[in-house]
C-alpha positions, 0 to 999 in steps of 0.5 A: 865138447867140454873144455877142461884146464889141467896141468901136466907134470914136466916129464909127462909134458915132454913125453906127450910132446914127443908122441905128438910130434912123432904121430902128428896126432892132435894133443886133444885127441891124445889126451881124450883117448888116454883118459878114455882108456884109463876110465874103461880100465878103472870103471869097466864097460858096464859101469860106463854104459850105465853112466852114459845111459843115465846121462841127460839124453841117455841115447844108445848113440853115445854109448856106441860112439864112446866104445867105437873110438876106444882103441885107435891109439896103440 
């Protein structure tokens, strides 16, 4: 997994912490799911499938794994 450093707006950090406390969900899992949902919405499933297919190993497993874990947060 790739590590990325980012800065949250103060309001977003407060909301993220509140959700994390309420749900008991790991911060990385929340952020990964939020980014995934944004990318699916903005890029679309077909574009994501093509990008993952064109990635270094191009395996179908990557694509299945990406979409299988898509909607666990509500």
